N, C-alpha and C positions, 0 to 999 in steps of 0.2 A: 477505086482502090478499096473502099470498104467492102464491096461485094467480093473481091478477091480474097480478102482476109477472112470473111465469113465462109466462103467456099472452102478454103484451106482448113479452117477450123472444123467444118462439118466433115470433111474427108478424114482428118486426123481423129475425130471423135468416133466415126464409124470404124476405122481401123483399130482404135483402142478397144472398142466394144468387142470386136471380133477376137482380139488377142487375149483379153482378160475376163470377159463376160460382162453381163449387164450390170450387176450390182457393184462390182469393183470399179468399173468404168464410171458409173453414175456417181459413186462416192468421190472419186478423184476429180471428175468434172465439176461437181458442186463445191468441192473444197477449193477449187481455183476460181470458179465463177462468182461465188457469194462475196468474198473479199474484194474482188475486182470491181464488181458492180457497186458495192458500197463506197469504194475509193473514188470511182468515177462520179457517183452521185454527190459525194461530199465536195469534190473539187469543182463540180459544175455549180453547186450552190454557193461555194465560197469564191466563185470566179469574179464576182464584183470587186472583191478586195484584191484578187490576184491581178486583174487587169489594170487597176489603178497604180499599183506599184509592183513591177515585175520582179524586183529583187526579193521582196517579201514572199512572193509566190514561189520562186525557185527555191528559196531557203526552206519554206514550209512544206513543200511537197513530200520529201522523204520522211520527216518525222510524223506527219499526219498519215501517210501510207502505212508506216510501221504500226502506229497506234491503232488504226482501223483494222489492220490485219490481225493484231493480237486481240482486239476487242471482239472480232467476229469468230474467233476460234471456238468459244463455247457453243455458238449457234451451229457451226459446222459439225461439231462432235455430237450434238443432239440429233441432227439430221442423219448423220452416218450411223448412229446407234439405232435410230428408227428403221433405217434400211436394213440393218443386220437383223433386227427383230422380225421384220416382215419376211426376210429370207429364211429364217429358222423356224417358221411356223409349221413346216411339214415334218419336223423331227418327232414330235410327240403325237401325231395323229394316228388313230387306230386303223384307218382305211388305207394307209400307205404301207406297201410291202417292200422290204429291203431285199433286193435280189442280186445275186452275183452272176456275172456273165462269163461263160467259158467258151473259148473259141473252138472251132471244129477240129483244128490241128491238135489240140490238147486232149481230145477224147480218145 
């Protein structure tokens, strides 16, 4: 079952990269993946408490997920701004020529 989920996630990621481009897709994938991984790691580490008393585990999942999601937003913003800076490096270069393309029908 895990392989099916990973396969579907890979296909959706490839489709998303095709639709919006590398940088936007990478920013969106990382903004979903970073909080998800942190939530999973926290719940795995706190699993000893969750397995002893399932009621505490069920009640604590949502607040901890929201807290970890909000706490990971600055990290996601820093990574997204770094990706934007890397993408905009070609704007000020002297070797890059800005050209306009005209189709044959317009000539």
